[in-house]
C-alpha positions in Angstrom: 19.6 -22.5 -36.1 19.0 -21.3 -33.3 16.5 -23.9 -31.7 19.0 -26.7 -32.8 21.7 -24.7 -30.8 20.3 -24.7 -28.0 19.2 -28.7 -28.2 23.1 -29.2 -28.8 24.4 -27.6 -25.5 21.1 -29.1 -23.8 22.8 -32.1 -25.2 25.9 -31.7 -24.1 25.1 -30.0 -21.0 23.9 -33.8 -19.8 24.3 -37.3 -19.3 23.8 -38.0 -22.0 26.4 -36.6 -23.9 29.0 -38.5 -21.2 27.2 -42.3 -21.8 27.7 -41.0 -25.5 31.5 -40.4 -24.9 31.9 -43.2 -22.6 30.0 -45.5 -25.4 32.4 -44.2 -28.1 35.3 -45.4 -25.7 34.3 -48.8 -24.8 33.7 -49.2 -28.7 36.8 -47.4 -29.8 38.4 -50.1 -26.8 36.6 -53.1 -29.0 37.9 -52.0 -32.3 41.5 -52.0 -31.2 41.6 -55.4 -29.2 40.3 -56.5 -32.8 42.2 -54.9 -34.8 45.1 -56.4 -31.9 44.0 -59.8 -32.2 43.7 -59.9 -28.5 42.8 -63.2 -27.2 39.2 -63.7 -26.3 40.4 -65.1 -22.9 42.3 -62.0 -22.0 39.1 -59.7 -24.0 36.9 -60.7 -21.7 38.3 -59.2 -18.3 39.3 -56.0 -20.4 35.9 -55.3 -21.8 34.7 -55.4 -17.9 37.0 -53.0 -17.0 36.6 -51.0 -19.7 33.3 -51.1 -18.9 33.3 -50.0 -15.2 35.3 -47.1 -17.0 32.7 -46.1 -19.1 29.3 -46.5 -16.1 31.3 -44.1 -14.0 31.4 -40.8 -16.7 27.2 -40.5 -16.4 27.7 -40.2 -13.0 30.0 -37.4 -12.5 27.3 -34.3 -13.0 24.8 -35.3 -10.6 26.7 -37.4 -7.7 30.5 -36.8 -8.9 32.2 -37.3 -5.3 30.1 -41.7 -6.2 31.6 -41.4 -9.7 35.2 -40.1 -8.3 35.4 -43.3 -5.8 34.3 -45.8 -8.1 36.8 -45.0 -10.7 38.7 -45.1 -8.0 38.0 -49.1 -6.7 38.2 -49.7 -10.7 41.8 -48.4 -10.9 42.7 -50.6 -7.9 41.5 -53.6 -9.3 43.0 -52.9 -12.7 46.5 -52.7 -10.6 45.7 -56.6 -8.7 44.2 -58.0 -11.8 47.4 -57.6 -13.8 46.1 -58.4 -17.4 48.3 -58.9 -20.5 49.8 -56.3 -22.1 47.8 -55.7 -24.9 44.3 -56.8 -23.3 46.2 -53.1 -20.6 46.7 -51.3 -23.5 43.0 -51.4 -24.6 41.8 -49.8 -21.7 45.0 -46.8 -21.7 41.6 -45.2 -23.9 40.4 -44.2 -21.5 42.9 -42.7 -19.3 41.2 -38.9 -20.1 38.7 -40.1 -17.8 40.2 -39.4 -14.6 40.6 -35.2 -15.8 36.6 -34.6 -16.2 36.2 -36.6 -12.8 37.7 -34.5 -10.7 36.8 -31.4 -12.2 33.1 -31.9 -11.7 34.1 -33.1 -7.7 36.0 -29.6 -7.6 32.3 -27.6 -9.6 29.7 -29.7 -8.2 30.5 -31.0 -5.2 31.7 -29.6 -1.8 35.3 -28.4 -0.8 36.3 -31.4 2.0 33.8 -33.9 -0.1 35.2 -33.3 -3.2 39.0 -33.1 -2.3 38.9 -35.9 -0.5 37.6 -37.4 -3.7 39.8 -35.9 -6.0 42.8 -37.3 -3.7 42.1 -40.8 -3.9 41.5 -40.7 -7.7 45.2 -39.2 -8.3 46.2 -41.8 -5.3 44.6 -44.6 -7.0 46.1 -43.5 -10.3 49.4 -43.8 -8.6 48.8 -47.3 -7.8 48.0 -48.1 -10.8 50.8 -47.1 -12.6 53.6 -48.4 -10.2 55.5 -45.9 -9.3 54.4 -42.4 -8.5 53.7 -39.8 -12.3 53.6 -35.9 -11.0 51.7 -35.5 -14.2 48.6 -38.4 -12.5 48.7 -35.8 -9.7 48.6 -32.6 -12.5 45.2 -34.7 -14.2 43.3 -34.6 -11.0 44.0 -31.3 -8.9 44.9 -29.4 -11.8 40.8 -29.7 -13.6 39.3 -30.6 -9.8 41.2 -26.7 -8.9 39.4 -25.0 -11.8 36.2 -26.5 -11.2 36.3 -25.1 -7.8 36.0 -21.6 -9.8 33.5 -22.4 -11.8 31.8 -23.3 -9.1 32.7 -19.6 -7.3 31.5 -17.9 -10.7 28.2 -19.9 -10.6 27.8 -18.9 -7.5 28.6 -15.0 -7.9 25.9 -15.2 -11.1 23.0 -17.3 -9.1 23.8 -14.3 -5.9 23.9 -11.7 -8.8 19.9 -13.1 -10.3 19.1 -13.3 -7.2 20.1 -9.8 -6.0 18.3 -8.8 -9.5 15.0 -10.9 -8.8 14.8 -8.9 -5.7 15.5 -6.0 -7.4 13.4 -6.8 -10.1 10.4 -6.9 -8.0 11.3 -3.7 -5.1 10.6 -2.0 -8.5 7.3 -3.7 -9.0 6.2 -2.7 -5.8 7.9 0.9 -6.0 5.7 1.3 -9.0 2.4 0.1 -7.3 2.9 2.0 -4.5 3.9 5.5 -5.9 0.5 4.5 -8.9 -1.2 4.5 -5.3 0.2 7.4 -4.2 -1.0 9.4 -6.9 -4.4 8.1 -7.0 -4.6 9.1 -2.9 -3.0 12.0 -4.1 -5.7 13.2 -6.5 -8.6 12.0 -5.0 -7.2 13.9 -2.1 -7.7 16.5 -4.3 -10.6 16.2 -6.3 -12.7 15.4 -2.2 -11.7 18.8 -1.1 -12.8 20.5 -4.1 -15.8 18.6 -4.9 -16.3 18.9 -1.4 -15.5 23.0 -0.7 -17.1 24.1 -3.8 -20.2 21.7 -3.4 -21.1 22.3 -0.1 -21.6 26.4 -1.2 -23.9 26.0 -3.6 -26.0 22.9 -1.9 -25.7 26.5 0.6 -26.4 28.7 -1.4 -28.7 27.0 -3.9 -30.9 26.4 -0.9 -31.1 30.1 -0.2 -31.5 31.3 -3.5 -34.6 28.9 -3.1 -36.4 30.3 -0.1 -35.8 33.5 -1.3 -36.7 34.0 -4.8 -40.1 34.2 -4.7 -39.6 37.4 -1.7 -36.2 38.7 -2.2 -35.1 38.1 -5.8 -31.3 40.5 -4.6 -30.5 38.1 -2.2 -32.1 35.0 -5.0 -29.7 36.8 -7.6 -26.1 37.2 -5.1 -27.0 33.3 -4.4 -26.8 32.4 -8.4 -24.0 34.2 -8.7 -21.8 32.3 -5.5 -22.6 29.3 -7.5 -21.3 30.8 -9.9 -18.3 31.6 -8.2 -18.4 28.0 -6.2 -18.2 26.6 -9.5 -15.9 28.5 -11.6 -13.3 27.9 -8.7 -14.2 23.8 -9.3 -13.2 24.6 -13.0 -9.6 26.6 -11.9 -8.4 23.9 -9.3 -9.7 21.0 -11.3 -7.6 22.9 -14.1 -4.3 23.1 -11.6 -4.5 19.2 -11.0 -5.1 18.3 -14.5 -1.5 20.3 -14.6 -0.2 18.5 -12.4 -1.2 15.7 -13.6 1.2 16.9 -16.6 4.2 17.5 -14.4 3.8 20.8 -14.6 3.6 21.5 -10.8 4.3 25.9 -9.9 7.8 27.0 -9.0 8.7 29.5 -6.7 7.7 30.5 -2.6 4.3 31.5 -2.4 2.7 34.2 0.2 0.6 32.2 2.6 -2.4 33.7 2.9 -2.9 35.1 -0.7 -4.7 31.8 -1.5 -6.3 31.4 1.8 -7.5 34.8 1.4 -9.4 33.9 -1.3 -10.6 31.2 0.5 -11.8 33.7 2.9 -13.4 36.0 0.7 -15.6 32.7 -1.3 -16.4 31.7 2.6 -18.4 35.2 3.2 -20.0 35.5 0.3 -21.6 32.4 0.7 -23.0 33.8 3.9 -20.0 32.2 6.9 -19.0 34.7 9.3 -15.8 34.2 8.7 -12.3 36.8 10.2 -8.7 36.2 8.9 -6.2 37.6 10.8 -2.8 37.3 9.1 0.6 38.3 10.3 2.1 41.9 9.3 5.5 40.4 7.7 5.0 37.7 4.4 5.4 34.3 5.5 6.7 32.2 3.1 6.7 28.3 2.3 7.4 25.8 -0.2 4.7 25.2 -3.4 3.7 22.2 -1.9 3.9 22.9 1.8 1.1 26.2 0.8 -0.8 23.9 -1.0 -1.2 21.6 2.0 -1.9 25.1 3.9 -4.3 25.9 0.9 -6.4 22.6 1.5 -6.2 22.5 5.1 -8.2 25.8 5.3 -10.2 24.8 2.6 -11.7 21.6 3.8 -12.0 23.2 7.8 -14.0 25.2 6.3 -16.0 22.6 3.8 -16.3 21.5 7.6 -18.0 24.6 9.4 -20.2 25.0 6.2 -21.9 21.4 6.5 -21.7 20.7 10.3 -21.5 24.5 11.2 -23.8 26.2 9.4 -24.4 30.2 10.3 -21.3 29.3 13.3 -18.3 32.3 13.4 -15.4 31.0 12.3 -11.8 32.3 12.8 -8.6 31.9 10.0 -5.8 33.3 12.3 -1.8 32.7 11.3 1.2 33.4 13.3 5.1 32.7 13.6 7.2 31.9 15.9 11.0 30.3 16.0 10.4 29.5 12.2 7.3 27.4 12.2 4.3 28.7 11.1 1.0 27.6 12.4 -2.2 28.1 10.6 -5.6 27.7 13.2 -9.3 27.2 12.3 -11.5 27.6 14.8 -15.1 27.8 14.9 -18.0 27.8 17.5 -20.9 25.8 18.1 -23.4 25.6 15.6 -26.5 27.5 16.2 -29.6 25.5 16.6 -32.2 27.2 14.4 -29.6 27.8 11.2 -30.5 25.0 8.7 -27.5 23.5 6.5 -26.4 20.5 4.6 -25.9 17.7 7.4 -24.4 13.9 7.2 -22.1 12.0 8.7 -18.4 12.7 7.3 -15.7 9.8 6.4 -12.6 11.4 7.7 -11.2 11.1 3.9 -10.6 14.8 4.5 -8.9 15.3 7.2 -6.7 11.9 6.9 -6.2 13.7 3.7 -5.3 17.1 5.1 -2.8 15.2 7.6 -0.6 13.2 4.8 -0.1 16.6 3.2 0.9 18.6 5.9 3.3 15.8 7.7 5.0 15.2 4.1 6.4 18.6 3.8 7.1 18.1 7.7 4.7 20.0 9.6 1.8 18.9 12.1 -2.1 18.4 11.6 -4.2 18.6 14.9 -8.5 19.1 15.6 -10.8 18.0 18.0 -12.9 19.7 19.9 -13.3 23.2 22.0 -13.8 23.6 25.5 -16.8 25.9 24.2 -18.3 23.5 21.7 -16.6 24.4 18.7 -14.0 22.8 16.7 -10.8 23.1 16.3 -8.2 22.4 13.6 -4.5 23.8 13.5 -1.2 23.6 10.8 2.0 23.6 12.1 4.1 23.7 9.2 8.3 24.9 9.0 9.1 28.3 6.7 11.1 27.9 3.4 15.3 28.3 4.6 16.2 32.3 5.1 13.0 33.2 5.2 12.6 33.0 9.3 
């Protein structure tokens, strides 16, 4: 039934339905002539005018101006022809057509052209009638105005549909960007966790391998450091999973609590790390504290990989409501072995993105002494500066 209803709706909204109505009216005209015994000599001109009227109706949807103009010309020709009363009466069945033609001129044509066609149609009706009749004006002006209203509503609906399509496309783009952002964030966290702890594992494994035959205590310390690095990686991956479960940590964190843990593990791995923290409690939002934690972690990891054996200084300072975290390492001793390889730049890029998202900035570059300095600056929590 629903499909039948849709088919009927499509038919009534097409030119075929207008052609059917025109054909029915023409058939009604022929029947009237037959019933009233109109002479065949009078039927011919009447049939010609009737077919001309009927032919204008299917044109009104695609060519409303041409349809209205053709109907008006036919009316003027009819007024000149002066058919006999009985033959002319058979054409009164087409009197409803100007209503539809004027409506189409308002709904499907421009303002100026549609108004001109409607005025022409009303004038032709008055001329054909032979006297001024307000009803003839109303059956054209009223439908034209109704058509203009319908056209304005259609334009509004079209604009709303276009806006809805834009919003749907915008939501789709936002969803894609959200997925991309979350994937990048997860990749950054995994990179920091794996790179830092694997660097410690590589260092300690190499040290344990060198000392396993001569210094069992040193080998045991290396294994202990490897176990701590693996446990730390497991715990941090657990925190990443909790973030994916929408359970971020709440409240404010003391900045140096996670940094001290990083420093302790770096010292256990053999790095010479010095940590300078302020005397007062530095408060940051959880996101900012996490960004600083990852920044220090990445800086210590890079120092371990590219400057093994060099001293590292972690300095936390406060000035005018902004907190600065510096991680500076000296030049690497040439005789100290360690992990090598060229970095991908992913860690530094992730560091900058995290800190920038918290309203801070990161700078990194070589120092005059041949070492490397990473500086992260972030704002404090409101009311703690």
